[in-house]
C-alpha positions in Angstrom: 0.0 0.0 0.0 3.0 2.3 0.6 3.8 2.6 -3.1 0.2 2.9 -4.1 -0.4 5.7 -1.6 2.7 7.6 -3.0 1.4 7.0 -6.5 -2.0 8.5 -5.7 -0.7 11.4 -3.7 1.8 12.5 -6.3 -0.5 11.9 -9.2 -2.9 14.3 -7.6 -0.2 16.8 -6.5 1.4 16.7 -9.9 -1.9 17.5 -11.5 -2.5 20.4 -9.1 1.0 21.9 -9.6 0.8 21.5 -13.3 -2.6 23.1 -13.5 -1.4 26.1 -11.4 1.6 26.5 -13.6 -0.5 26.4 -16.8 -2.9 29.0 -15.3 -0.1 31.2 -14.1 1.6 31.3 -17.5 -1.7 31.4 -19.3 -0.9 28.3 -21.3 -3.9 26.7 -22.9 -3.0 23.2 -21.7 -4.6 20.5 -19.5 -2.7 18.4 -17.0 -3.0 14.7 -17.7 -5.3 12.6 -19.9 -7.8 11.2 -17.5 -11.1 12.7 -16.5 -10.2 12.6 -12.8 -7.9 15.0 -11.0 -4.7 13.1 -11.4 -1.8 12.8 -13.7 -0.4 9.3 -13.3 3.1 10.1 -14.7 4.0 12.0 -11.5 2.9 9.1 -9.4 4.8 6.6 -11.5 7.9 8.9 -11.3 7.8 9.2 -7.5 7.4 5.4 -7.0 10.3 4.8 -9.4 12.4 7.4 -7.4 11.7 5.5 -4.2 12.4 2.1 -5.6 15.5 3.1 -7.5 17.0 5.0 -4.5 16.3 2.2 -2.1 18.0 -0.3 -4.5 21.0 2.0 -5.4 21.8 3.1 -1.9 21.7 -0.4 -0.4 23.9 -1.8 -3.2 26.4 0.9 -3.8 27.5 1.9 -0.3 29.3 5.0 -1.6 30.0 8.4 -0.4 26.7 10.3 0.0 27.7 13.0 -2.6 28.6 10.3 -5.2 25.4 8.4 -4.5 23.4 11.6 -5.1 25.2 12.2 -8.4 24.7 8.6 -9.6 21.1 8.6 -8.5 20.3 11.9 -10.2 21.8 10.8 -13.5 20.1 7.4 -13.5 16.7 8.8 -12.4 16.9 11.6 -14.9 17.5 9.2 -17.7 14.7 6.9 -16.5 12.1 9.7 -16.0 13.0 11.2 -19.3 12.4 7.8 -21.0 9.1 7.5 -19.2 8.0 10.9 -20.5 9.1 9.9 -24.0 7.3 6.6 -23.8 4.2 8.2 -22.2 4.0 10.9 -24.9 4.2 8.4 -27.7 1.7 6.0 -26.1 -0.8 8.8 -25.4 -0.5 10.1 -29.0 -1.0 6.5 -30.3 -4.0 5.8 -28.1 -5.7 9.2 -28.2 -4.5 10.5 -31.6 -3.4 13.8 -30.2 -0.4 15.4 -28.5 -0.7 16.2 -24.8 2.5 18.2 -24.8 5.2 19.2 -27.2 8.8 20.4 -26.4 9.7 21.3 -30.0 9.9 25.0 -29.0 12.6 24.2 -26.4 16.1 25.0 -27.4 17.5 21.5 -26.7 14.7 19.2 -27.6 14.9 15.7 -29.0 11.6 15.2 -30.8 8.4 16.3 -29.3 8.5 14.6 -26.0 12.1 15.1 -24.7 13.9 18.3 -23.8 17.2 18.7 -22.0 15.9 21.5 -19.7 12.9 19.4 -18.7 15.1 16.3 -18.1 17.4 18.4 -15.9 14.3 19.6 -14.0 13.3 15.9 -13.4 16.7 15.3 -11.8 16.5 18.4 -9.6 12.9 17.6 -8.5 13.9 14.0 -7.8 16.6 15.1 -5.4 14.3 17.6 -3.7 11.7 14.9 -3.3 14.0 12.2 -2.0 15.9 14.4 0.5 13.4 17.0 1.6 9.8 15.8 0.9 9.9 12.0 1.3 11.3 12.0 4.9 8.4 14.2 6.0 5.8 12.5 3.7 6.7 9.0 4.9 5.1 9.8 8.3 1.8 10.7 6.6 1.8 7.9 3.9 2.4 5.2 6.5 -0.7 6.3 8.4 -3.1 6.1 5.5 -5.7 3.3 6.2 -5.9 0.5 3.6 -9.6 1.3 3.0 -8.7 4.7 1.7 -6.2 3.2 -0.7 -8.8 0.8 -1.9 -11.2 3.6 -2.6 -8.5 5.4 -4.7 -7.7 2.2 -6.6 -11.4 1.8 -7.5 -11.7 5.5 -8.5 -8.5 5.3 -10.6 -9.5 2.1 -12.4 -13.0 3.5 -13.1 -11.5 6.7 -14.4 -9.0 4.8 -16.6 -11.7 2.6 -18.1 -14.1 5.5 -18.8 -11.3 7.6 -20.3 -10.2 4.8 -22.6 -13.8 4.1 -23.6 -14.9 7.7 -24.2 -11.7 9.5 -25.2 -9.9 6.9 -27.1 -12.8 5.5 -29.0 -14.8 8.6 -29.7 
């Protein structure tokens, strides 16, 4: 339940933050592809950050500074690949672009840009060292029944989105 709770919390927080940024800069964009108020890529990203950091830090046993450097490089590559894969899958399924980085100076196709990849690395370090230690106390107290409700809502949203947005 620990990872699922992180997935749901950060899918919702990611959607909220992205929506605020879009409104602030007056960009005519929507966060996410689902009907519900979540953007799953942020939840997936946070869960991967937790899993990869646990694995790396237990296996490597290096100087903390070196661990942070290695972690940030690996997680930046992985999160950038997830964004690339997600952009292409969403375009394939829904026949439209949900974002496009072609206007960024250092972009690689529509779904990858060096500045955004760098941002994922920075955000990962901030999450891992500043947010996660504090959030762990909250996440571990979430009752299982709450997680089950979110699982049901998420699956329902996913099914309805796929039926009504992908088909019609």
